[in-house]
ChimeraX commands (.cxc) that place a marker at each C-alpha (Angstrom):
marker #1 position 0.11,0.21,-0.21 radius 0.5
marker #1 position 2.60,2.36,0.75 radius 0.5
marker #1 position 4.64,1.91,-2.31 radius 0.5
marker #1 position 1.26,2.27,-4.13 radius 0.5
marker #1 position 0.64,5.31,-2.52 radius 0.5
marker #1 position 4.52,6.60,-3.26 radius 0.5
marker #1 position 3.86,5.97,-6.55 radius 0.5
marker #1 position 0.63,7.94,-6.74 radius 0.5
marker #1 position 2.36,10.75,-4.90 radius 0.5
marker #1 position 5.35,10.98,-7.00 radius 0.5
marker #1 position 2.88,11.37,-10.46 radius 0.5
marker #1 position 0.97,13.77,-8.46 radius 0.5
marker #1 position 4.02,16.05,-7.50 radius 0.5
marker #1 position 5.42,15.73,-10.74 radius 0.5
marker #1 position 2.80,17.63,-12.00 radius 0.5
marker #1 position 2.40,20.48,-9.53 radius 0.5
marker #1 position 5.08,23.43,-8.91 radius 0.5
marker #1 position 7.27,22.56,-6.57 radius 0.5
marker #1 position 8.05,26.04,-5.56 radius 0.5
marker #1 position 4.25,26.68,-4.90 radius 0.5
marker #1 position 3.31,28.62,-1.99 radius 0.5
marker #1 position 2.33,27.15,1.60 radius 0.5
marker #1 position -0.67,29.00,1.27 radius 0.5
marker #1 position -4.19,26.57,1.37 radius 0.5
marker #1 position -1.41,23.66,2.41 radius 0.5
marker #1 position -3.27,21.04,4.70 radius 0.5
marker #1 position -0.59,20.64,7.18 radius 0.5
marker #1 position 0.33,17.17,6.44 radius 0.5
marker #1 position 3.97,16.23,5.58 radius 0.5
marker #1 position 5.71,13.67,3.14 radius 0.5
marker #1 position 8.89,12.24,3.26 radius 0.5
marker #1 position 11.11,12.06,0.38 radius 0.5
marker #1 position 14.11,9.48,0.86 radius 0.5
marker #1 position 16.22,6.89,-1.26 radius 0.5
marker #1 position 15.45,2.98,-0.52 radius 0.5
marker #1 position 18.47,0.28,-0.57 radius 0.5
marker #1 position 18.01,0.46,-4.72 radius 0.5
marker #1 position 19.04,3.76,-4.92 radius 0.5
marker #1 position 14.99,4.61,-6.10 radius 0.5
marker #1 position 13.47,7.81,-4.78 radius 0.5
marker #1 position 10.51,7.22,-2.03 radius 0.5
marker #1 position 7.61,9.44,-0.81 radius 0.5
marker #1 position 5.76,8.41,2.07 radius 0.5
marker #1 position 4.24,9.59,4.79 radius 0.5
marker #1 position 7.13,8.51,7.14 radius 0.5
marker #1 position 10.70,7.24,7.29 radius 0.5
marker #1 position 11.39,3.94,7.73 radius 0.5
marker #1 position 13.59,4.01,10.81 radius 0.5
marker #1 position 16.58,2.23,8.30 radius 0.5
marker #1 position 16.54,4.85,5.88 radius 0.5
marker #1 position 16.44,7.94,8.58 radius 0.5
marker #1 position 20.68,7.90,8.82 radius 0.5
marker #1 position 20.69,8.34,5.16 radius 0.5
marker #1 position 19.19,11.96,4.94 radius 0.5
marker #1 position 15.24,12.60,3.79 radius 0.5
marker #1 position 13.32,15.78,2.95 radius 0.5
marker #1 position 10.49,16.40,4.57 radius 0.5
marker #1 position 7.72,18.07,1.87 radius 0.5
marker #1 position 3.92,19.64,1.83 radius 0.5
marker #1 position 1.35,17.69,0.15 radius 0.5
marker #1 position 1.78,20.22,-2.94 radius 0.5
marker #1 position 5.55,19.01,-3.01 radius 0.5
marker #1 position 7.26,22.34,-1.43 radius 0.5
marker #1 position 10.33,21.13,0.28 radius 0.5
marker #1 position 10.06,22.39,3.92 radius 0.5
marker #1 position 13.45,20.75,5.53 radius 0.5
marker #1 position 16.29,18.84,4.23 radius 0.5
marker #1 position 17.65,16.57,7.04 radius 0.5
marker #1 position 21.25,15.50,6.23 radius 0.5
marker #1 position 22.61,12.34,5.73 radius 0.5
marker #1 position 23.95,10.79,8.92 radius 0.5
marker #1 position 28.40,11.31,9.03 radius 0.5
marker #1 position 30.07,7.98,9.23 radius 0.5
marker #1 position 32.91,8.10,12.25 radius 0.5
marker #1 position 35.42,9.17,9.48 radius 0.5
marker #1 position 33.35,12.50,8.16 radius 0.5
marker #1 position 32.76,13.21,11.73 radius 0.5
marker #1 position 36.14,13.44,13.14 radius 0.5
marker #1 position 37.24,15.37,10.15 radius 0.5
marker #1 position 34.35,17.76,10.27 radius 0.5
marker #1 position 35.66,18.28,13.80 radius 0.5
marker #1 position 39.17,18.54,12.72 radius 0.5
marker #1 position 37.80,21.66,10.32 radius 0.5
marker #1 position 35.79,23.26,13.15 radius 0.5
marker #1 position 38.76,22.83,15.82 radius 0.5
marker #1 position 41.08,24.24,12.84 radius 0.5
marker #1 position 38.25,27.19,12.31 radius 0.5
marker #1 position 38.05,28.15,15.72 radius 0.5
marker #1 position 41.96,28.07,15.89 radius 0.5
marker #1 position 42.13,29.95,13.27 radius 0.5
marker #1 position 39.64,32.48,14.44 radius 0.5
marker #1 position 41.87,33.15,17.76 radius 0.5
marker #1 position 44.79,33.37,16.37 radius 0.5
marker #1 position 42.99,36.38,13.81 radius 0.5
marker #1 position 41.64,38.28,17.02 radius 0.5
marker #1 position 45.02,37.59,19.22 radius 0.5
marker #1 position 47.20,39.13,16.98 radius 0.5
marker #1 position 47.20,41.84,13.92 radius 0.5
marker #1 position 50.58,40.57,11.94 radius 0.5
marker #1 position 53.62,37.96,12.16 radius 0.5
marker #1 position 55.16,41.14,13.79 radius 0.5
marker #1 position 53.10,40.86,16.45 radius 0.5
marker #1 position 53.42,37.15,16.82 radius 0.5
marker #1 position 57.40,37.36,17.04 radius 0.5
marker #1 position 56.28,40.44,19.98 radius 0.5
marker #1 position 55.07,37.82,22.07 radius 0.5
marker #1 position 57.45,35.37,21.57 radius 0.5
marker #1 position 60.35,37.69,22.55 radius 0.5
marker #1 position 58.12,38.79,25.45 radius 0.5
marker #1 position 56.99,34.94,26.43 radius 0.5
marker #1 position 60.59,33.61,25.70 radius 0.5
marker #1 position 62.24,36.45,28.11 radius 0.5
marker #1 position 60.37,35.35,31.41 radius 0.5
marker #1 position 61.73,32.00,30.79 radius 0.5
marker #1 position 65.35,32.87,29.70 radius 0.5
marker #1 position 65.57,35.08,32.88 radius 0.5
marker #1 position 64.53,32.22,34.99 radius 0.5
marker #1 position 67.20,29.90,33.40 radius 0.5
marker #1 position 69.79,32.57,33.82 radius 0.5
marker #1 position 68.61,32.19,37.45 radius 0.5
marker #1 position 68.75,28.34,37.41 radius 0.5
marker #1 position 72.08,28.13,35.97 radius 0.5
marker #1 position 73.57,30.60,38.27 radius 0.5
marker #1 position 72.03,28.52,41.22 radius 0.5
marker #1 position 73.68,25.53,39.95 radius 0.5
marker #1 position 76.91,27.56,39.66 radius 0.5
marker #1 position 76.57,28.70,43.13 radius 0.5
marker #1 position 75.79,24.93,44.47 radius 0.5
marker #1 position 79.03,23.65,42.34 radius 0.5
marker #1 position 81.67,26.17,43.96 radius 0.5
marker #1 position 80.12,25.12,47.75 radius 0.5
marker #1 position 80.62,21.49,47.23 radius 0.5
marker #1 position 84.08,22.18,45.89 radius 0.5
marker #1 position 85.15,24.12,48.69 radius 0.5
marker #1 position 83.16,21.28,50.76 radius 0.5
marker #1 position 85.22,18.60,49.08 radius 0.5
marker #1 position 88.16,21.17,49.33 radius 0.5
marker #1 position 87.65,21.05,52.83 radius 0.5
marker #1 position 87.47,17.21,53.51 radius 0.5
marker #1 position 90.48,16.32,51.11 radius 0.5
marker #1 position 92.55,18.85,53.44 radius 0.5
marker #1 position 91.52,16.74,56.44 radius 0.5
marker #1 position 91.81,13.55,54.80 radius 0.5
marker #1 position 95.49,14.62,53.64 radius 0.5
marker #1 position 96.66,15.33,57.26 radius 0.5
marker #1 position 95.44,11.99,58.35 radius 0.5
marker #1 position 92.30,13.47,59.86 radius 0.5
marker #1 position 88.85,11.66,59.49 radius 0.5
marker #1 position 86.15,13.29,57.41 radius 0.5
marker #1 position 83.11,14.67,59.52 radius 0.5
marker #1 position 79.77,12.68,59.21 radius 0.5
marker #1 position 78.22,16.11,58.85 radius 0.5
marker #1 position 80.55,17.36,56.07 radius 0.5
marker #1 position 79.64,14.26,53.93 radius 0.5
marker #1 position 76.13,14.67,54.30 radius 0.5
marker #1 position 76.30,18.52,53.46 radius 0.5
marker #1 position 78.22,17.72,50.37 radius 0.5
marker #1 position 75.43,14.65,49.54 radius 0.5
marker #1 position 72.90,17.33,50.14 radius 0.5
marker #1 position 74.43,19.97,48.06 radius 0.5
marker #1 position 74.85,17.45,45.03 radius 0.5
marker #1 position 71.21,16.23,45.70 radius 0.5
marker #1 position 70.45,20.05,45.10 radius 0.5
marker #1 position 71.98,20.33,42.10 radius 0.5
marker #1 position 70.41,17.50,40.63 radius 0.5
marker #1 position 66.93,19.16,41.35 radius 0.5
marker #1 position 68.06,22.19,40.06 radius 0.5
marker #1 position 69.57,21.02,36.79 radius 0.5
marker #1 position 66.25,18.89,36.26 radius 0.5
marker #1 position 64.43,22.25,36.95 radius 0.5
marker #1 position 66.56,23.86,34.15 radius 0.5
marker #1 position 65.68,20.73,32.15 radius 0.5
marker #1 position 62.45,21.52,32.04 radius 0.5
marker #1 position 62.52,25.11,31.51 radius 0.5
marker #1 position 64.86,24.24,28.39 radius 0.5
marker #1 position 62.36,22.27,27.12 radius 0.5
marker #1 position 59.76,25.05,27.33 radius 0.5
marker #1 position 61.32,27.39,25.64 radius 0.5
marker #1 position 61.54,24.76,22.72 radius 0.5
marker #1 position 57.90,24.32,22.95 radius 0.5
marker #1 position 57.27,28.34,22.80 radius 0.5
marker #1 position 59.52,28.48,19.82 radius 0.5
marker #1 position 57.65,25.82,17.75 radius 0.5
marker #1 position 54.33,26.94,19.09 radius 0.5
marker #1 position 55.20,30.49,17.63 radius 0.5
marker #1 position 56.60,28.92,14.75 radius 0.5
marker #1 position 53.35,27.42,13.74 radius 0.5
marker #1 position 51.46,30.64,14.95 radius 0.5
marker #1 position 53.88,32.73,12.68 radius 0.5
marker #1 position 53.45,30.05,9.60 radius 0.5
marker #1 position 49.56,29.52,10.25 radius 0.5
marker #1 position 48.95,33.37,10.41 radius 0.5
marker #1 position 50.99,33.84,7.11 radius 0.5
marker #1 position 48.69,31.48,5.64 radius 0.5
marker #1 position 45.29,32.90,6.68 radius 0.5
marker #1 position 46.80,36.41,5.47 radius 0.5
marker #1 position 47.69,35.35,2.19 radius 0.5
marker #1 position 44.35,33.68,1.40 radius 0.5
marker link #1:1,2 radius 0.2
marker link #1:2,3 radius 0.2
marker link #1:3,4 radius 0.2
marker link #1:4,5 radius 0.2
marker link #1:5,6 radius 0.2
marker link #1:6,7 radius 0.2
marker link #1:7,8 radius 0.2
marker link #1:8,9 radius 0.2
marker link #1:9,10 radius 0.2
marker link #1:10,11 radius 0.2
marker link #1:11,12 radius 0.2
marker link #1:12,13 radius 0.2
marker link #1:13,14 radius 0.2
marker link #1:14,15 radius 0.2
marker link #1:15,16 radius 0.2
marker link #1:16,17 radius 0.2
marker link #1:17,18 radius 0.2
marker link #1:18,19 radius 0.2
marker link #1:19,20 radius 0.2
marker link #1:20,21 radius 0.2
marker link #1:21,22 radius 0.2
marker link #1:22,23 radius 0.2
marker link #1:23,24 radius 0.2
marker link #1:24,25 radius 0.2
marker link #1:25,26 radius 0.2
marker link #1:26,27 radius 0.2
marker link #1:27,28 radius 0.2
marker link #1:28,29 radius 0.2
marker link #1:29,30 radius 0.2
marker link #1:30,31 radius 0.2
marker link #1:31,32 radius 0.2
marker link #1:32,33 radius 0.2
marker link #1:33,34 radius 0.2
marker link #1:34,35 radius 0.2
marker link #1:35,36 radius 0.2
marker link #1:36,37 radius 0.2
marker link #1:37,38 radius 0.2
marker link #1:38,39 radius 0.2
marker link #1:39,40 radius 0.2
marker link #1:40,41 radius 0.2
marker link #1:41,42 radius 0.2
marker link #1:42,43 radius 0.2
marker link #1:43,44 radius 0.2
marker link #1:44,45 radius 0.2
marker link #1:45,46 radius 0.2
marker link #1:46,47 radius 0.2
marker link #1:47,48 radius 0.2
marker link #1:48,49 radius 0.2
marker link #1:49,50 radius 0.2
marker link #1:50,51 radius 0.2
marker link #1:51,52 radius 0.2
marker link #1:52,53 radius 0.2
marker link #1:53,54 radius 0.2
marker link #1:54,55 radius 0.2
marker link #1:55,56 radius 0.2
marker link #1:56,57 radius 0.2
marker link #1:57,58 radius 0.2
marker link #1:58,59 radius 0.2
marker link #1:59,60 radius 0.2
marker link #1:60,61 radius 0.2
marker link #1:61,62 radius 0.2
marker link #1:62,63 radius 0.2
marker link #1:63,64 radius 0.2
marker link #1:64,65 radius 0.2
marker link #1:65,66 radius 0.2
marker link #1:66,67 radius 0.2
marker link #1:67,68 radius 0.2
marker link #1:68,69 radius 0.2
marker link #1:69,70 radius 0.2
marker link #1:70,71 radius 0.2
marker link #1:71,72 radius 0.2
marker link #1:72,73 radius 0.2
marker link #1:73,74 radius 0.2
marker link #1:74,75 radius 0.2
marker link #1:75,76 radius 0.2
marker link #1:76,77 radius 0.2
marker link #1:77,78 radius 0.2
marker link #1:78,79 radius 0.2
marker link #1:79,80 radius 0.2
marker link #1:80,81 radius 0.2
marker link #1:81,82 radius 0.2
marker link #1:82,83 radius 0.2
marker link #1:83,84 radius 0.2
marker link #1:84,85 radius 0.2
marker link #1:85,86 radius 0.2
marker link #1:86,87 radius 0.2
marker link #1:87,88 radius 0.2
marker link #1:88,89 radius 0.2
marker link #1:89,90 radius 0.2
marker link #1:90,91 radius 0.2
marker link #1:91,92 radius 0.2
marker link #1:92,93 radius 0.2
marker link #1:93,94 radius 0.2
marker link #1:94,95 radius 0.2
marker link #1:95,96 radius 0.2
marker link #1:96,97 radius 0.2
marker link #1:97,98 radius 0.2
marker link #1:98,99 radius 0.2
marker link #1:99,100 radius 0.2
marker link #1:100,101 radius 0.2
marker link #1:101,102 radius 0.2
marker link #1:102,103 radius 0.2
marker link #1:103,104 radius 0.2
marker link #1:104,105 radius 0.2
marker link #1:105,106 radius 0.2
marker link #1:106,107 radius 0.2
marker link #1:107,108 radius 0.2
marker link #1:108,109 radius 0.2
marker link #1:109,110 radius 0.2
marker link #1:110,111 radius 0.2
marker link #1:111,112 radius 0.2
marker link #1:112,113 radius 0.2
marker link #1:113,114 radius 0.2
marker link #1:114,115 radius 0.2
marker link #1:115,116 radius 0.2
marker link #1:116,117 radius 0.2
marker link #1:117,118 radius 0.2
marker link #1:118,119 radius 0.2
marker link #1:119,120 radius 0.2
marker link #1:120,121 radius 0.2
marker link #1:121,122 radius 0.2
marker link #1:122,123 radius 0.2
marker link #1:123,124 radius 0.2
marker link #1:124,125 radius 0.2
marker link #1:125,126 radius 0.2
marker link #1:126,127 radius 0.2
marker link #1:127,128 radius 0.2
marker link #1:128,129 radius 0.2
marker link #1:129,130 radius 0.2
marker link #1:130,131 radius 0.2
marker link #1:131,132 radius 0.2
marker link #1:132,133 radius 0.2
marker link #1:133,134 radius 0.2
marker link #1:134,135 radius 0.2
marker link #1:135,136 radius 0.2
marker link #1:136,137 radius 0.2
marker link #1:137,138 radius 0.2
marker link #1:138,139 radius 0.2
marker link #1:139,140 radius 0.2
marker link #1:140,141 radius 0.2
marker link #1:141,142 radius 0.2
marker link #1:142,143 radius 0.2
marker link #1:143,144 radius 0.2
marker link #1:144,145 radius 0.2
marker link #1:145,146 radius 0.2
marker link #1:146,147 radius 0.2
marker link #1:147,148 radius 0.2
marker link #1:148,149 radius 0.2
marker link #1:149,150 radius 0.2
marker link #1:150,151 radius 0.2
marker link #1:151,152 radius 0.2
marker link #1:152,153 radius 0.2
marker link #1:153,154 radius 0.2
marker link #1:154,155 radius 0.2
marker link #1:155,156 radius 0.2
marker link #1:156,157 radius 0.2
marker link #1:157,158 radius 0.2
marker link #1:158,159 radius 0.2
marker link #1:159,160 radius 0.2
marker link #1:160,161 radius 0.2
marker link #1:161,162 radius 0.2
marker link #1:162,163 radius 0.2
marker link #1:163,164 radius 0.2
marker link #1:164,165 radius 0.2
marker link #1:165,166 radius 0.2
marker link #1:166,167 radius 0.2
marker link #1:167,168 radius 0.2
marker link #1:168,169 radius 0.2
marker link #1:169,170 radius 0.2
marker link #1:170,171 radius 0.2
marker link #1:171,172 radius 0.2
marker link #1:172,173 radius 0.2
marker link #1:173,174 radius 0.2
marker link #1:174,175 radius 0.2
marker link #1:175,176 radius 0.2
marker link #1:176,177 radius 0.2
marker link #1:177,178 radius 0.2
marker link #1:178,179 radius 0.2
marker link #1:179,180 radius 0.2
marker link #1:180,181 radius 0.2
marker link #1:181,182 radius 0.2
marker link #1:182,183 radius 0.2
marker link #1:183,184 radius 0.2
marker link #1:184,185 radius 0.2
marker link #1:185,186 radius 0.2
marker link #1:186,187 radius 0.2
marker link #1:187,188 radius 0.2
marker link #1:188,189 radius 0.2
marker link #1:189,190 radius 0.2
marker link #1:190,191 radius 0.2
marker link #1:191,192 radius 0.2
marker link #1:192,193 radius 0.2
marker link #1:193,194 radius 0.2
marker link #1:194,195 radius 0.2
marker link #1:195,196 radius 0.2
marker link #1:196,197 radius 0.2
marker link #1:197,198 radius 0.2
view
């Protein structure tokens, strides 16, 4: 019965002006979808198995009220999300900077803070190493004179070495941060030039 109805309606719609106004429309809706054989079907409902393929909602006079797009596959959805994320990132980039020179200026400001911290850490390491050398020199002198090195002195040297390790680790993290900042701003400058060139 649905097939007969669909064929009858398709014949009626072919004779009607698809762009006709909705004046005089009785409020009844029809649905046009494509079945598994690639044939367009007109019906009073869309069977659930065809919903994902998309469909159109029409008036009884053939005017299209709404087009429901097909559902995206996992890959298509992921691509759409990537595209939307890129567009959002591009918009943020254009809002934040007016030129590549602005990007370079921001890079310098951000790097200056990290480099200042790195300089302080290097200075701390040098100072700790001087202290270690001094304490080791004291311990060596004591041993040369035939004395026993005080356990407190050995503990102080061990603690200073641990402190050097901690500060060196912090310095290493800051160096990685500086590299990350450079990479981030390289990408921003490159992308800005691409967008501005369009």
